[in-house]
Structures are given as structure tokens and as C-alpha cells.
C-alpha positions as CSV (number, residue, x, y, z in Angstrom):
1,X,0.0,0.0,0.0
2,X,1.5,3.3,-1.0
3,X,0.6,6.9,-0.1
4,X,1.5,10.1,-1.9
5,X,0.7,13.6,-0.8
6,X,1.7,17.1,-1.1
7,X,2.5,18.4,2.3
8,X,1.4,21.7,3.8
9,X,3.8,22.5,6.7
10,X,1.4,23.9,9.3
11,X,-0.6,22.7,12.2
12,X,0.4,20.9,15.5
13,X,2.6,17.9,15.6
14,X,1.0,14.6,16.6
15,X,1.9,14.1,20.3
16,X,3.2,10.9,21.7
17,X,2.3,8.7,18.7
18,X,5.6,6.8,18.8
19,X,5.6,6.4,22.6
20,X,2.0,5.1,22.5
21,X,2.8,2.6,19.7
22,X,5.7,1.2,21.8
23,X,3.5,0.8,24.8
24,X,0.8,-0.9,22.8
25,X,3.4,-3.3,21.3
26,X,4.7,-4.2,24.8
27,X,1.3,-4.5,26.5
28,X,-1.2,-5.4,23.8
29,X,0.6,-6.7,20.7
30,X,-1.2,-7.6,17.5
31,X,-1.8,-11.4,17.2
32,X,-0.1,-11.7,13.8
33,X,3.2,-10.1,14.8
34,X,5.3,-13.2,15.3
35,X,4.0,-15.0,12.2
36,X,4.4,-11.9,10.0
37,X,7.9,-11.1,11.1
38,X,8.9,-14.8,10.8
39,X,7.6,-14.7,7.2
40,X,9.7,-11.7,6.5
41,X,12.8,-13.6,7.8
42,X,12.0,-16.4,5.3
43,X,11.6,-13.8,2.5
44,X,15.1,-12.4,3.3
45,X,16.6,-15.9,3.4
46,X,15.1,-16.7,0.0
47,X,17.2,-14.0,-1.7
48,X,20.3,-14.7,0.3
49,X,20.1,-12.2,3.1
50,X,20.7,-13.1,6.7
51,X,17.8,-11.8,8.8
52,X,19.6,-12.0,12.1
53,X,22.3,-9.7,10.7
54,X,20.2,-7.5,8.4
55,X,16.6,-7.8,9.6
56,X,13.6,-6.2,8.0
57,X,12.9,-2.7,9.2
58,X,9.9,-3.7,11.5
59,X,11.9,-6.4,13.2
60,X,14.8,-4.0,13.8
61,X,12.5,-1.3,15.3
62,X,10.7,-3.8,17.6
63,X,13.9,-5.3,18.9
64,X,14.9,-1.8,20.0
65,X,11.6,-1.4,21.8
66,X,12.0,-4.7,23.6
67,X,15.5,-3.6,24.7
68,X,14.8,0.0,25.7
69,X,10.9,0.1,26.0
70,X,10.9,3.0,23.7
71,X,12.3,4.5,20.5
72,X,14.1,7.9,20.2
73,X,12.3,10.7,18.3
74,X,14.0,11.4,14.9
75,X,11.7,13.7,12.9
76,X,7.9,14.2,13.2
77,X,7.2,12.4,9.9
78,X,9.6,9.6,10.6
79,X,8.2,9.2,14.0
80,X,4.7,8.8,12.6
81,X,5.6,6.0,10.2
82,X,7.8,4.3,12.7
83,X,4.9,4.3,15.1
84,X,2.8,2.5,12.5
85,X,5.5,0.0,11.8
86,X,6.0,-0.8,15.5
87,X,2.3,-1.0,16.3
88,X,1.3,-3.2,13.4
89,X,4.5,-5.3,13.0
90,X,4.9,-4.2,9.4
91,X,7.8,-2.7,7.4
92,X,6.9,1.0,6.6
93,X,9.1,3.2,4.4
94,X,8.8,6.9,3.8
95,X,10.6,8.7,0.9
96,X,11.0,12.2,-0.5
97,X,9.4,11.7,-3.9
98,X,10.8,15.0,-5.2
99,X,14.3,13.4,-4.8
100,X,13.5,10.6,-7.2
101,X,14.5,10.3,-10.8
102,X,11.9,8.2,-12.5
103,X,9.4,5.9,-10.7
104,X,10.2,3.8,-7.6
105,X,10.4,0.2,-8.4
106,X,11.0,-3.1,-6.7
107,X,13.5,-5.3,-8.5
108,X,16.5,-7.7,-8.3
109,X,19.9,-6.0,-8.2
110,X,22.6,-6.9,-10.7
111,X,25.2,-5.5,-8.2
112,X,26.3,-2.4,-10.1
113,X,23.6,-0.1,-8.7
114,X,25.0,2.7,-6.4
115,X,23.6,3.0,-2.9
116,X,24.5,6.2,-0.9
117,X,24.8,5.7,2.8
118,X,26.9,6.6,5.8
119,X,29.6,4.4,7.4
120,X,31.3,5.5,10.6
121,X,29.9,8.9,10.1
122,X,31.3,9.4,6.6
123,X,29.3,9.3,3.3
124,X,30.0,6.2,1.2
125,X,28.7,4.6,-1.9
126,X,27.9,0.9,-1.6
127,X,26.5,-1.7,-4.0
128,X,23.9,-4.4,-3.4
129,X,24.7,-8.0,-3.9
130,X,23.6,-9.5,-7.2
131,X,20.1,-11.0,-6.8
132,X,19.3,-8.8,-3.8
133,X,15.8,-7.4,-3.7
134,X,16.0,-3.6,-3.8
135,X,13.9,-0.5,-4.3
136,X,15.4,1.8,-6.8
137,X,14.9,4.6,-9.2
138,X,16.8,5.7,-12.4
139,X,19.8,6.8,-10.4
140,X,20.3,3.9,-8.1
141,X,19.2,2.1,-5.0
142,X,16.8,3.8,-2.6
143,X,16.4,0.9,-0.1
144,X,18.5,-2.2,0.2
145,X,17.3,-5.7,1.0
146,X,13.7,-4.9,0.3
147,X,13.2,-2.8,3.4
148,X,16.3,-3.1,5.5
149,X,18.1,0.2,5.0
150,X,17.0,3.4,3.2
151,X,19.5,5.5,1.2
152,X,20.4,9.1,2.0
153,X,19.4,10.8,-1.3
154,X,15.7,10.1,-0.9
155,X,15.5,10.3,2.9
156,X,12.4,11.9,4.2
157,X,12.0,14.6,6.7
158,X,9.4,17.3,7.6
159,X,10.8,19.7,5.1
160,X,9.7,17.5,2.2
161,X,6.7,18.7,0.2
162,X,5.8,15.5,-1.7
163,X,6.1,12.2,0.2
164,X,5.7,8.6,-0.7
165,X,5.1,5.8,1.8
166,X,5.0,2.0,1.3
167,X,3.5,-0.4,3.8
168,X,4.7,-3.9,3.0
169,X,2.6,-6.8,4.2
170,X,2.7,-10.6,3.6
171,X,-0.3,-13.0,3.7
172,X,0.1,-13.7,7.5
173,X,-1.0,-10.1,8.2
174,X,-4.8,-9.7,7.6
175,X,-5.7,-7.3,4.8
176,X,-8.1,-5.4,7.1
177,X,-5.1,-4.8,9.4
178,X,-3.1,-3.4,6.5
179,X,-5.9,-1.1,5.6
180,X,-6.2,0.0,9.3
181,X,-2.5,0.7,9.5
182,X,-2.6,2.7,6.3
183,X,-5.5,4.8,7.6
184,X,-3.7,5.4,10.9
185,X,-0.7,6.7,8.9
186,X,-2.9,9.0,6.8
187,X,-4.8,10.3,9.9
188,X,-1.6,11.2,11.8
189,X,0.0,12.8,8.8
190,X,-3.0,14.9,8.2
191,X,-3.0,16.0,11.8
192,X,0.6,17.0,11.4
193,X,0.0,18.7,8.0
194,X,-3.6,20.0,7.8
195,X,-4.7,20.4,4.2
196,X,-2.4,17.7,2.8
197,X,-3.8,15.7,-0.1
198,X,-3.5,12.0,0.0
199,X,-3.7,9.2,-2.6
200,X,-3.9,5.5,-1.4
201,X,-3.5,2.5,-3.6
202,X,-3.3,-1.3,-2.8
203,X,-0.5,-3.0,-4.8
204,X,-0.5,-6.8,-5.0
205,X,2.5,-8.9,-6.1
206,X,1.8,-12.1,-7.9
């Protein structure tokens, strides 16, 4: 499920959404969480990734919550989609659509695609492994290992005016829950940015 909207930077921030999601996860977790994240582990293994070393984004966030009982605030928009990811045990990505060249697409890497990131505090360019599942545009990789790590070039923050979100569910997560997660994301974004326009579309992979 993807969301695109032009943001209007006004209105109050959504308070405590991330903290509330962490507490809900710890005290009243969704029943599909373990099965859904286990299925993501199997997806990663299928294209040669090691989920214990490079887990899907939802697993990584939830492990931090289990360890620290909370997550640090990064940016109001990032906090909103991280809250949805933690609460619903689903990988959620947010991207600055204006930074894209061509359309976002999910594909298999040939290993030559550039991926801009940071290593030990310094900007570096890495390359995915051949056969790795990546999100990319015409310039290179925007997210490695399906939803493990986002690149720097298309990173989203509250200054962006056009944003693109992807909520990635597998069959072990009920469709109704996916739709609920998407609506929660939209509602919180519109509280943060009153007047923002939103488009929602369900994408199904064969």
C-alpha cells in the first residue's frame, strides 16, 4: 500500500504517537506479529540475506523497543511512520518523492547499482549483492534488501513537500489490518500537516 501527498507544513505535531505505539506493542501486541515477522525472515533468506544480521525494518525497530521500552524521536514524519511499523509489525518506508529520478520500483539487483549511505559517520557509496531485492529509481538504490536500509538521497524529513510511503505486508497479516495501518498513517500525517492531499493504492504482487 503506497501513499503520496503534497504536504502543507502547518498545524500541530501529533503528540506521543511513537511512545503510544511502543507501549501498545509491549502491552497489547497484535496477534499476527510473530508470524508476520517470521515470514519476513523467510523472504530475506530466500534472496540470500541473513535476517539476524540485516533484519527487515519492522523487526529492527521492535527489537529496540523490547530492549529499551521506547524509540528515540528522529523527525515528526519519521516518528509517525515508525509508530505504525511498531504497532502493526509491518515494514513501513517513507521517501521524499521529489528526490526521485523516475518511478520507484522493486526489482532484483545486478550488483552495479549505487547506494548512498553513511559508514562510521562518513558518506560512502555501496553496491547491493547480485540478486538482492532492492527498491530503486533511475539513479540507483533507494532501499537495500527490500526494506532493511534506506538511502540518504531520498531520505524523508518534515521539510519535504511530496512524500511517498510504502507499507509492505505478507499474507500472514490480515488485509483489514493493513488497511487500518494505512488509515492510521494517513490520519496522523493529516494532523501534522492539515490540508495535505492523499492518494492511497493497494498494490499486490503475484
